[in-house]
N, C-alpha and C positions, 0 to 999 in steps of 0.2 A: 737386688731389690728392684721391683718394677716401678716405673714412673707413673704418677697419678695422671689420668687423663683429665681434660677440662670438664668433662661431665661428672667427675667424681667430686663430692663435696669435701671440704677440709674436715678433719675430725679431731676430737679431744680423745687422747689415748686411754684415759681412765676417768670414770664417772661413778658417782654414788647417788642413788635415790633413797632418801632416808625419811621415814615417817610412819604414821599410823592411819592415813586416809587412803583406802584402796583405790578409789576412783582417781584421785590426783596422782597417785603413784603409777597407775596404768597409763594415764595420759602423758606423764613425764617420760616413761619408757617408750611410748609410741612416738613422742617428739624426737627422742634420740635416734630411734630406728630411721625415721624420715630424714633427719639431719645427717646421719652417718651414711646410710645406704642410698637415700633419695630414690631416683628412678633408674639407678645403674642397672642395665640389663645383664651385666655379668655377675651381679650379686645373687647368692643362693639364700639370702635372708639371714637373720640372726641365729646363732646357736644358743639355745636356752638350756640351762642346767639348774637342778634343784640343789640349794645350798646344803640341805640335810645329808644328801648322798654324794654330792660332787667331790671329786678328788682333784687336788691341785694340779697333778701331772696332766690330767685330761684337759683342764682349763687352759693351762699353759701351752699344751700341744695345739689346741684350737687357735690360740692367739698368735702363735709363732709359725703356723703353717699358712703360707701364702696360697691364695686361690689360684688354681691353674688358669683361670680365666682373667686373672689380674684384678679382681674386685677386692673391696675392703672386707676385713673380718670384724664381725661384731659378736661378742660373747656376753650373754646376760646371765648372771647368777641370781636366781630368784630366792627369796627367803634366805638371804646370805649371812645372817647373824652367826649361825653355827659354823659356817664355812670360814668366816673371818676369825672366829675364836680359835679354830683348829690350825689355821695357817697364817696367823697375823704377821709373824716375822718374814715369812716368804713373800707375802703380799706387799709388805712395806718395801722389800727389795725390788720386786717386779715393778711396782708403781713408781719407784724412783727412776728407773730406766725402762719404760714400757716399749713394746713393739710399736714401730712408727706407723704401720699401716693396719693396725688393729685397734679396737676399742673394747675395753673391759668395763662392764656395768655391774655394780654391786647393788642389789635391791635389798634393803634391810630396814629394820625397825629403829635401830639406834646406831649412831656413830658420833660420840661426843667430840666436840670441836677441839678439845685439848689433847686428843690422842694423836700419836705420831702418824698413824695411817691417814686420818682425816686431813692433817696438815699437808701430807705428801700429795694426796689426791687433789686438794684445793690448789696446790702449787702447779701441778702438771695437768690438771683437768678441771672437774667441777663437782661440787656437792649440791644437790637440789633437795631442799626441805619440802616435805609434803605432810604437814601436820593437819589435824582435824580443824575445821573452821568453827569458830565459836558461833552459837546461834545468832548473836546480835550482829555478826558480820556476814551471815548467809545471804541476806538480800543483796548486799553489795557484790558478792560472788555471783549470784544469779544474773544480775544486770551485766556484769563483765563477761560472763560466759555467753549470754545472749548476743552480745556485741562481737566477741572474738571468734566464737565457734559458728554462729549462725547469721552474723551480719544484721542483727535486729536491735533496734533501740528499745529500752525498757526503763521507765522511770521508777523511782524508789518505791512509790506506793504500789505499783503493779508487781514489782519484785517481792515486796512484803506479802502481798496477797498470795502469790504463788507459793512462797515459803509456808504461809499459814495453811494452805490447802494440801500441799504435797509433802510437807515435813522437812527433815534435815538431811536425809540420805542423798548425797550428791549424784550418785548414779541415777536415782529415780528422778531427781530434779532435772538432770541433763536430758533424760528421756522425755520428760514433759516439755522441755524447751524445744527439743527436736520436733515434737508433734505440733507445738504452737507455731514454729517457723513454717511448717508445711501448711498449717491452717490459715495463716495470714497471707500466704503467697507472696506476691510482689510488694506488698506494703512494707515500708521500712521499719515500722514500729509494732510492738506487741502491746495491746492496750489492756486495761483492767477488765473491760468487757470481754475481750478474747479469753483471758484467764478464767473468768467466771463461767463463760459459755462452754469451754472445752474441759478444763480441769475440774472446776467446781461441780458441773453437772455430772461428770464421771464419778466424782467422789460420793455425791449424793446417791447415785445409782448403785454403787457398791454397798453402801450402808443399807439402802433400801432393800437389797436382796436378803440381807441378814434378817431384818425385821419382817419381811414378807414370808420368809421360810419359817420363822418362829410362829407367825400368825397362822400358817398353814399346818403347823405341827410336823414340819419336815426337818427333823433333827440333822440328818446327813447334809441336806442343803444348807442349813444354818451354819454348821461347822465349816463347810467348804467355803461359804461366802465370808465367814469371819477370817479364815486364812487369807483370803483375797484382801480384806480390809488391812490386815497387818502388813501384807506385801506392799501396799501402797504407802505405808508410813513406817518403815522398819525402824527408823532411828527414834521414833517417838510414839510407842504403842499406846500410851495414855491419851494421846490426841485421837487415836482411833476409838478408844473407849468413849471419849467425849462425843465423837461423831455418832456412835451407836446410841448413846443416851439422847442425843439430839433427835435422832430418827424416831425413837420410842416416844419422846416428848411431843413430837408433831403428830404422831398417831393418837396419843392421848388427847391432844387438843381437838382432833377431828372426832374422836369418840364422844367427848364431852359436848361438842357442837351437835352431834347426832342425837345425843340424849336430850338435848334442849330443843329438838325439832328443827335444827338449822342444818342445811346441807353444807358439808365441808367444802371450802374453796381454797384457792391458792396453790393447787398442785399441778396445774397445766395439763399436759398430756397424760399424766399419771392419775388424774382425778378418779376415773372409773375404778382403777386398781386400788386406790386408797379407800374408796367407799366399800369395796368388796372386803378389804382387810379389816376395816372398822366393824363390819357386820360379823366378823369372826372372833371378836375379842370383847372384853369389857373394860370399863374404866378401872375397876379394882385390880384386874390382872395387870394392866399397864402400869399402875401406880406401884404394884409389888415389884415389877421388873425394874423400875427406876430406883426403888429402895435397894434392891439387890446390886445394881450397878454402883450405887454409892458405897456399898460395902466392899465391892471389888476395888473401887478407887482408894478407899482407906487402907485396905489390906495390902495392896501393891505398893502404895507410897510409904507405908511403914515397914516394908520388908517382910510382911507375914505371908505373902503369896507372890508367885510369879504371874505376870499379867496374862500370858497366853493360857496357862492352866486355869486361872481364876475365871476368865471369861468363858472358856469352854465348859467349865462346871456350871456356870450361870446358864449357858445355852441348853445344856442337858436338862437342868432342873426346870427352867421356865418354858422351854419348847414343849416338854411333856405336859406341863400344867395348862398351857394355852390351847391344847388341842380340844 
């Protein structure tokens, strides 16, 4: 058995990452890789296997084969639920007396605390829970992530605003936090104004592209822009529908102002584009679009339609009408 060098970190020989939140699970695995292998130049990196197809003999061979360079061995079994089901007894035996210079990580959706395997892993290693975050706890997560991952302070109101604009998907929220951290530079805090300037403006621009394509009669452009809207708020598509309705409502207000002989205002650098769009549509057409979106909202909330299909049908129908 090779002796660990001072540069090698201590390891937990068995660990489990359990839950249904992909972003948190990926982060937990990344933390284990860093804690286990660190900056060890002799490490060849982790061995990753898919639980659906992995064989126990192959996993054990990886765990029990010492590196010729003396580095630690890290074996990660992804989507390990089926793997655990097939080899539960053997895994219980291995985890009771695991290889001392290797680490086995089981990434799975479920591992009840009252099972023997979970108790064994808890005793000799660690079980990390990665459950979905409730919407009312998301702002707290955002503020913590800003602090821990990006070294930036963020008060609760600012975190709530980012949640409102960016939705519930943690990977997307983290991506926005990363951009905000770069945006504020050396400043220690991310402010409400920063979020509105960067994230809010981007969100409005994305919705603007949908309504602009509709007003132009560009069905392909409208559908493509709608997919972008959904991509910015995957966990809460109805929030995206609300954003689309808001964009059409603003266009209607501008059209009504134009009908009254008043030049539309409040659109900043987009004012000229807004006036051009207003001139391509009518109040009645925009009102009909809002009524259709209300039907989309009702149908999807009552289970009569899937939101993506319902909105795409709306775009096909109303983009053709608006040309």
